[in-house]
C-alpha positions in Angstrom: -9.2 126.1 18.0 -12.0 128.7 18.5 -15.7 128.2 17.6 -17.7 131.4 18.0 -21.0 129.5 18.3 -19.8 126.5 20.2 -18.6 123.0 19.2 -20.1 120.1 17.2 -19.3 116.7 18.6 -20.3 113.3 17.2 -20.3 110.1 19.2 -20.3 107.0 17.0 -21.9 104.3 19.1 -24.3 106.8 20.7 -26.6 104.0 21.9 -24.0 102.8 24.3 -24.7 102.5 27.9 -21.6 104.7 28.6 -23.2 107.6 26.6 -24.6 109.1 29.8 -21.0 109.3 31.3 -20.2 111.4 28.4 -23.3 113.6 28.6 -22.5 114.2 32.2 -19.0 115.0 31.4 -20.0 117.8 28.9 -22.6 119.2 31.4 -20.2 119.6 34.1 -17.7 121.3 31.7 -20.1 123.7 29.7 -19.0 126.9 31.5 -15.6 126.4 29.5 -16.4 124.0 26.8 -19.2 125.2 24.9 -20.7 122.3 23.3 -23.4 123.5 20.8 -24.5 120.2 19.4 -24.0 116.6 20.5 -24.9 113.9 17.6 -25.5 110.5 18.7 -25.0 108.1 16.0 -25.7 104.2 15.7 -26.7 101.6 13.4 -30.2 100.2 12.6 -29.6 97.3 15.0 -29.0 99.9 17.8 -31.9 102.1 17.1 -33.9 101.2 20.2 -30.9 101.8 22.5 -30.0 105.0 20.8 -33.6 106.3 21.3 -33.5 105.3 24.9 -30.1 106.7 25.6 -30.9 109.8 23.5 -34.0 110.8 25.5 -32.1 110.2 28.5 -29.3 112.6 27.3 -32.1 115.3 26.5 -33.6 115.1 29.9 -30.0 115.4 31.4 -29.3 118.5 29.4 -32.7 120.0 29.9 -32.4 119.4 33.9 -29.0 121.3 33.6 -30.8 124.1 31.6 -28.2 124.2 29.0 -28.6 124.9 25.3 -26.8 121.8 24.1 -28.9 120.2 21.3 -29.0 116.5 21.3 -29.5 114.9 17.8 -30.1 111.3 17.4 -29.4 109.6 13.9 -28.5 106.5 12.0 -27.1 108.7 9.4 -23.4 108.9 10.0 -22.5 111.2 7.3 -25.1 113.6 8.1 -23.7 113.7 11.7 -20.0 114.1 10.8 -20.6 117.2 8.3 -18.7 119.9 9.9 -17.8 118.0 13.2 -15.2 119.5 15.5 -14.5 116.3 17.5 -15.6 112.8 16.7 -15.8 110.1 19.5 -15.8 106.4 18.6 -17.1 104.2 21.3 -18.9 101.2 19.4 -18.6 97.5 19.4 -19.1 95.6 16.1 -21.3 92.6 16.8 -22.3 93.8 20.2 -22.2 91.9 23.5 -23.1 88.6 21.6 -20.0 88.9 19.7 -17.9 89.6 22.7 -19.4 86.5 24.4 -17.9 84.4 21.6 -14.6 86.2 21.9 -14.6 85.1 25.6 -16.3 81.6 25.2 -14.4 79.9 22.3 -10.8 80.4 23.6 -11.8 79.0 27.0 -12.8 75.9 25.1 -9.1 75.3 24.1 -7.8 76.3 27.6 -6.9 79.6 26.4 -7.9 83.0 28.1 -11.2 84.4 26.7 -11.0 88.3 27.1 -12.5 91.0 24.9 -9.1 92.9 24.4 -6.3 90.3 25.0 -5.5 87.1 23.3 -7.8 85.6 20.6 -10.7 87.9 21.8 -8.6 91.1 21.5 -7.6 89.8 18.0 -10.9 89.3 16.6 -12.4 92.4 18.3 -9.7 94.2 16.1 -10.4 92.1 13.0 -14.1 93.2 13.3 -13.5 96.8 14.3 -10.6 98.1 12.2 -12.4 98.0 8.8 -15.2 100.0 10.3 -12.9 102.5 11.9 -11.0 103.1 8.6 -14.3 103.9 6.8 -15.2 106.5 9.4 -11.8 108.0 8.8 -12.4 108.0 5.1 -15.7 109.9 5.6 -14.1 112.2 8.1 -11.5 113.1 5.3 -14.3 114.6 3.4 -17.1 115.7 5.7 -14.9 117.1 8.6 -11.2 117.0 7.8 -10.3 119.4 10.6 -12.0 117.4 13.2 -10.2 115.4 16.0 -10.7 111.7 16.2 -11.1 110.5 19.9 -11.0 106.9 19.6 -12.3 104.9 22.9 -13.4 101.8 21.0 -11.3 98.8 22.0 -8.7 97.1 21.4 -7.9 100.9 21.6 -4.1 100.3 21.0 -4.5 98.1 18.1 -7.3 100.5 16.6 -5.0 103.5 17.0 -2.2 101.5 15.4 -4.5 100.8 12.3 -5.6 104.4 12.0 -1.9 105.8 12.2 -0.8 103.2 9.7 -3.5 102.8 7.2 -5.3 106.3 7.2 -4.0 109.7 6.4 -5.7 111.1 9.4 -3.3 113.0 11.6 -5.6 114.3 14.2 -5.9 111.0 16.0 -5.8 110.0 19.8 -6.8 106.7 21.5 -8.1 106.9 25.0 -8.5 104.4 27.9 -9.9 104.9 31.4 -7.4 102.5 33.0 -4.4 105.1 33.7 -7.1 107.6 35.0 -8.7 104.9 37.3 -5.2 103.9 38.4 -4.2 107.4 39.3 -7.7 107.7 41.1 -7.2 104.5 43.1 -3.6 105.4 44.3 -5.2 108.7 45.6 -7.9 106.7 47.4 -5.3 104.2 48.6 -3.3 107.1 50.1 -6.7 109.2 51.1 -5.5 112.3 49.3 -6.9 114.4 46.5 -6.1 112.9 43.0 -4.8 116.2 41.9 -1.8 115.6 44.4 -0.9 112.3 42.7 1.2 112.1 39.4 2.1 108.8 37.6 4.7 108.3 34.7 2.7 106.0 32.4 4.4 104.3 29.5 3.6 101.2 27.5 0.8 100.3 25.4 -3.1 100.1 25.7 -4.0 97.7 28.5 -0.1 96.8 28.6 0.8 100.2 30.4 3.0 100.6 33.3 3.3 103.3 36.1 7.0 103.9 36.1 7.2 106.2 38.9 4.5 107.4 41.2 4.5 111.0 42.9 2.9 112.5 45.8 3.2 116.5 45.8 6.1 116.0 43.5 7.9 113.4 45.7 8.6 110.0 44.5 6.6 107.5 46.5 6.8 104.4 44.0 8.5 102.3 46.6 6.0 102.9 49.2 3.0 102.1 46.7 5.1 98.9 45.6 5.2 98.1 49.4 1.4 98.5 50.0 0.7 96.3 47.0 3.2 93.7 48.1 1.3 93.7 51.5 -1.9 93.0 49.8 -3.4 96.3 49.2 -4.2 96.0 45.3 -6.7 98.9 45.3 -4.3 101.0 43.3 -4.5 98.5 40.4 -8.0 97.2 40.2 -10.6 97.2 37.6 -14.4 96.3 37.9 -14.1 93.8 34.9 -11.1 91.9 35.9 -10.7 89.2 38.8 -8.4 90.7 41.5 -6.3 87.8 42.5 -3.5 89.8 44.4 0.2 89.6 43.5 3.1 87.5 44.8 4.9 89.6 47.3 8.4 88.7 46.1 7.4 89.5 42.4 5.9 92.6 42.8 8.7 93.9 44.8 11.1 92.7 42.3 9.1 94.3 39.3 9.4 97.7 41.1 6.8 99.4 38.8 3.1 99.8 38.9 1.3 97.1 36.6 -2.2 97.7 35.1 -5.1 95.5 36.0 -4.7 93.8 32.6 -1.2 92.6 33.3 -2.7 89.8 35.5 -3.6 88.0 32.1 0.2 87.8 31.3 1.7 87.4 34.7 -0.9 85.2 36.1 -2.1 83.4 33.2 -2.8 80.0 34.7 -4.7 81.4 37.8 -6.7 83.9 35.6 -7.6 81.2 33.3 -8.9 78.8 36.0 -10.9 81.6 37.5 -12.4 82.5 34.0 -13.6 78.9 33.5 -14.9 78.7 36.9 -16.9 82.0 36.5 -18.1 80.8 32.9 -19.5 77.7 34.5 -21.2 79.6 37.4 -22.4 83.0 36.2 -21.3 83.1 32.4 -18.4 84.9 30.8 -18.0 88.8 31.6 -19.9 89.6 28.4 -23.0 87.3 29.6 -22.7 89.2 33.1 -22.6 92.6 31.4 -25.5 91.8 29.2 -27.6 91.4 32.4 -26.3 94.7 33.8 -27.0 96.5 30.5 -30.4 95.1 30.4 -31.1 96.6 33.9 -29.4 99.8 32.9 -31.6 100.3 29.9 -34.7 99.7 31.9 -33.5 102.5 34.2 -32.8 104.7 31.2 -36.4 104.4 30.1 -37.9 105.8 33.1 -39.0 109.5 32.0 -38.4 110.8 35.5 -34.7 109.8 35.4 -32.5 112.9 34.5 -29.1 111.8 35.5 -26.5 109.1 35.3 -27.7 106.2 37.3 -25.1 105.0 39.8 -25.4 101.4 38.7 -23.6 102.4 35.4 -20.2 102.0 37.3 -20.8 98.2 37.6 -20.4 98.5 33.6 -16.7 99.2 34.2 -16.8 102.7 32.7 -15.7 104.8 35.6 -13.7 107.9 34.5 -14.9 107.4 30.8 -16.2 111.0 30.7 -13.1 112.5 32.5 -10.7 110.9 30.0 -12.6 111.9 27.0 -14.0 115.3 28.1 -10.6 116.5 29.6 -8.8 115.5 26.5 -11.3 117.5 24.4 -11.1 120.4 26.7 -7.2 120.6 26.8 -7.0 120.5 23.1 -9.8 123.2 22.7 -8.1 125.5 25.3 -4.4 124.6 24.5 -4.0 123.8 28.2 -0.5 122.0 28.0 -1.4 119.7 31.0 -0.4 116.2 31.1 -2.7 113.3 30.1 -2.2 109.6 29.1 -3.0 109.0 25.4 -2.5 106.6 22.8 -0.5 108.4 20.0 2.2 107.8 17.6 5.5 107.0 19.5 7.8 109.5 17.8 10.8 108.2 19.9 9.2 108.7 23.1 9.8 104.9 23.9 13.1 104.0 22.6 12.3 100.2 22.3 9.2 100.7 20.3 9.2 101.8 16.5 9.0 105.5 15.8 5.7 105.1 13.9 3.8 102.8 16.1 0.9 103.6 18.7 1.9 103.8 22.3 0.2 104.7 25.5 2.0 107.3 27.2 1.8 110.6 29.1 1.5 113.4 26.8 1.5 117.2 27.0 -1.8 118.4 25.5 -1.7 121.3 23.1 -4.2 122.8 20.5 -2.1 120.8 17.9 -2.6 117.7 19.6 -0.9 115.4 22.4 2.9 115.7 22.4 4.4 112.4 23.9 7.0 112.7 26.7 10.0 110.7 26.1 10.9 108.2 28.9 13.8 106.3 27.0 13.8 102.7 27.3 11.3 100.7 29.1 12.8 98.6 32.2 14.1 95.6 30.9 11.9 93.2 32.8 8.9 94.3 30.9 10.5 95.5 27.6 10.3 92.4 25.9 6.7 91.8 26.8 5.6 95.1 25.5 7.7 94.5 22.3 5.8 91.2 21.8 2.4 92.8 22.4 3.2 95.6 19.8 4.3 93.0 17.1 1.0 91.2 17.7 -0.8 94.5 17.3 1.0 95.3 14.1 0.4 91.9 12.4 -3.3 91.9 13.6 -3.9 95.4 12.2 -2.5 94.2 8.8 -4.7 91.0 8.9 -7.8 93.2 9.4 -7.0 95.4 6.6 -6.0 92.7 4.1 -8.3 89.8 5.1 -5.3 87.4 4.7 -5.8 84.1 6.6 -2.0 83.5 7.0 -1.5 87.0 8.5 -4.4 86.4 11.0 -2.9 83.0 11.8 0.4 84.6 12.4 -1.1 87.2 14.8 -2.9 84.7 16.9 0.2 82.5 17.1 2.6 85.2 18.2 0.2 86.3 20.8 1.7 85.2 24.2 -1.6 84.2 25.6 -1.8 81.4 22.8 0.3 78.4 23.6 1.0 76.9 20.2 0.4 77.2 16.5 -1.8 74.2 16.6 -4.0 75.7 19.2 -3.9 79.1 17.3 -5.2 77.6 14.2 -8.0 75.7 15.9 -9.2 78.9 17.7 -8.7 80.9 14.5 -10.8 78.7 12.2 -13.6 78.4 14.8 -13.7 82.1 15.5 -13.7 83.0 11.7 -16.7 80.9 11.3 -18.5 82.2 14.4 -18.0 85.7 13.4 -18.1 85.7 9.6 -20.9 87.9 9.4 -18.9 90.8 10.6 -15.6 89.7 8.8 -16.4 90.4 5.0 -12.9 90.9 4.2 -12.1 87.1 5.1 -14.7 85.9 2.6 -13.2 87.2 -0.6 
């Protein structure tokens, strides 16, 4: 890919509090990633935030002295025309919808979380129809563009795009694998470039099968550190860190991601969520306060850099993941990054045409998944169950079929029974009906 006059990049959900991360990433890489235009797109309800973030983005670019033109618009089709890369980072229904995703399941004694369990299902049901509309527009307006999806639940969304859209230039991204690699480097007090991890699984269900330092396998050493209580290598700001049972983590023998706590420590995580909801509110309510403070800072006309408080939002390494992928596709770097792509046989125990999160060689023609064979037996069944859930959930999002949605809810491992699934589904369908037109037919 070569663009004589630079790249046109579109960020849908441009009013996100994460956008300064993205802008900083492009500024840092401008000498080898020539972004000509960055279009920040949002919906009318997000106009105020778009203007606040957009003006900060312009100040950041001006401070850097770079000729990147920042465009702010509510016209998605205008923005998409002739784009080279399209980044999706939006939240249908905003943080208020996320708060419902977290609160309603808790009332039934079920984990309430934005990408796992009932919350993850409903975020997918709201998001997938919108993503597929964007894909249709891209077919016409920028057929050669790459779609880089950061919108959660990233695995389910990527699954839906691969299954229900003709787009082939698609990659889903998450900052969790990057964060795990950086955390292991911090644990060992070494430069991140010296660490390599063999990642494989699904989004928010990914495992580090092997950990290397300077090419030497140190997986056992890292597992021992975690068993001794050092969980810094698998933490995330938005997930309660309860540590791990020493015997369990040593028996597992591979590196779990922070989200595995919801599946391996369900009872304790549920109790913690219920307690936090009583004391300070759900995670969405906490984030609403963090965002309000961030946007007040963003308004400051003297601010021309990403504020450090943004890390409290949970978006660390977002720009590294997104910008590195774009840079590597643009330059055909053939480096290794962890991406959500079509499996194509890379994980033997997952269907060939399903989305997986796995290490890939990044080329000009896209990410090429690195085959790992089968997942270890102790985790294989859980990953397959979540993949079944994602497949059925994506179908429900596209068809608006109540029974398919009930099936998806019931087979999710965080939902204890079909009766609980039906009660939660019915209440959440009613709570989110504004954003679920496909179920109103």
